N, C-alpha and C positions, 0 to 999 in steps of 0.2 A: 207489116211483118217483114216485107222485104227491106225496107229502111233500117229495122232493128238488126237484121241479119248482117247488113252491110256495115253497120256500126260496130257490130261485134267483131267483124272481120278486120276492120281497120284498127280496133283496139288491140286485137291479137298480133297484127303485123306490127304495130308500134312496139309491143312488148317484146317480140322476137328481134325486132331491129335494136332495141335498148340492150337486151341480153347480148347480142352479137358484139355490139360496141363495147360493152363492159368487159367482154371476154377478151376482145382485141387489145384492150388497153392494159391488161395485165402485164407487168415486167416478166421477162423471159424466165428468171429465177423462180418467180412466183407461179408462173404457168407449169413449171416442172411438178410443183406440188400439186396443183389442181388436177393435172393430167394423171398422177398417180393415186387420186382419190383422197388426198388429205383435206382437212378442213381448216378454216380460220377459226382460231379458239374464240375470238370475239363474237362470232356469230353464233357460237354455241353458249356463251356466257358473256354478254357485254359488260358486265361488272368486272371482269378480269382485266387488269392493266397491262400494257405491252411497252417494252423500251428495249428493242433488240440491240445489245451492246455491239454486235458486230456489224451493225448498220451505223456505227458511230466510230470515233476515235477513242472513246473511253473503253479500251480493252487492253489485254496484256501486249498486243503487237503495235497498238497505237496508230492503227489505220482502219478505214472502212472496209470490209471484206464483202459485205452483202449488197452493197450499192442500193439498188431501187427497192429491195425487199425490206418493208417495215412492218409487215403483218407476220403474226406467229401461227405456224401450221402444225398440226400433229395429225395422227392416224385418227379416225373418228372414235375409236374405243378409248383412246388416251385423252382426247378432248372432252368426252363425257366424264371421264374419271377426274380431270382436272375441274370441270365444273361442279362435281360433287364436292371436291376438296374446297372449293370457294364457298360452297353453301354451308360446309362445316365450319370454316373460318368466320363466316358471318355470325353463326350461332354462338361460336365460342367467344368472338370478339367483335360485337357490333361496330361496324365503321371501318373496320379492317379489310384490307383487299390484298390479293395476290398481285404481284408485279412480276411478269415474265421477262427474262433477260435474253433467253434463247430457246429455241424449240426445234423443228424439223430443220435439218441443214443438209443442201445437196452435197453429194460426194465431191463435186467440182470445188466447191467452197472449202471442204475439208483439205483438199490438195493445196489451196491458197494459204491456209493457217499453217499446214505442215511446211510448206516451201518458205514462209515467212521466218520460221525459226532459224533458217540459214543466215538470214540477214541480222538476226539477234545473236549470231555467232554461238548458238547452242550445239554442242557436240552431237553427232549422229547417234551415237549410243544413249543419249540422254533424252532424245526428242520426244519418246513416247510418254516421258513423265509430264509433258506439257500437252500434247496433241495425240489423239489416236491416229496410227498409222493408216492413211486413207486407203491403202490396199485391203486392209481388214475392215476398216470402217469404224465409226463411232455409233452408239445407239442413236445419236442424233441424225445420223445419215439414213435411218430406216423410219424416222418420225415417231420413235418410242421413248424418247428422252426430253426432259424439261429442266431448264435452269430458271430459278426464280427466288423470290424473297417475298416479304410481307410489308405492307405500308400501314401507317396508322390512319387515324381518321382525318389527319391533315394532309395525307398523301405522302408522308415522309417515311422513307425506308427504316425499318427498325435496325438497331445497332446489333449487327451479327458478329462483331469483333474483328472482321476483315472485309474488303471489298470483294466483289465478284472477281473471280480469276485470281484470286491470291494464291500463290504456290508456296506451301510449307505447311508444318504441323498446326499453326494457328488456325488453319482452315479445316483441319481433319476432325470429323465427327468422333473418330475413335480415340483422338488425343485431348478431347476436351477436358476430362478429369484432372489430366496431367497439366494442362495449360492453366487450369483454374488454380491448382496447388501452387504453380509457379507465379501466380499473379499476373498472367499474361491474358487471361480471359476473365470477365466478371461473371457472377451468378445471373445477372440480368441478360448478359449476351447469350448465355448457354439457353436460358429460359426462352428467349426470343427464337433461338434455332430449334428447340424443342417443340415450340408452337408450330412452326412450319412442318416439322417432321411428323407431328401428330396428325394434321389434317391430310398430309400427302399419303402417309402409310395406311391410314384408315381406309382409303380408297384403292389400295392395291399397288402404290408405288413403292420402290425400293430405295432405301438409302445408300448414298455413295459414301465410302468411308474416308475419303480424302477432300471431298468438296461439299460443304454444308448446302451449297445452292442446287445441286444436281441430283435429279431423281430419275430412275429407270422404270419404264411400265413393264418390262419382260427382259429376259436375257438377250444377249446379242444374236446368240444361235437361233432363239425362237423367232426373233424379229426377221432374221435373214430368210428363214424358211416361210414365214407366214407374209411378209410383205416385200422383202427384196429392197435393195438399196435405191435410194433417189439419186439418179445420175448428176 
């Protein structure tokens, strides 16, 4: 009996030690999310793919903004909704999966994006067309927004007509009919966007009228009151 109790004690101690080591190993930017109660979306649904574009140079400013952050985090209720959208997609198109490009973003990273526009020589009056003013915040800064696309059974992103972070009417959901009539978007590209919108809106996300990849879980005002900004 004593031996069994001692073994259990050792097991518990080892588990606590492993937990402590894993917690300490988190990058500072990721620890901010964990401390605020956000969750790793792949722990909610491992089927969802993640490729954070701001942890690469494949983004509109051409440099890595997030550094060590490679996991996508959301508020728990948002992550659950996303998992439901993933399930709906698999029912609609077996083999297809969601691919996340951006999720929760600390406000410190929002300032990095905002300041990077100066190096791109974007006029101050036009900066909010590209990045939300960090003093006000983006819904990403509250963990309530998600940027994503759909990949097929081979893991290839569907053709949406533009890349992620494309600025202009070609990326606007509100301009799709006009772009179709002008021959700048195809019917298939619009169908692909509609597939993404269908599964996202069915679980409560709202469409962004100027970015086919961006979806909000609630208004910025609601998110500010309920969650507060990630520093």
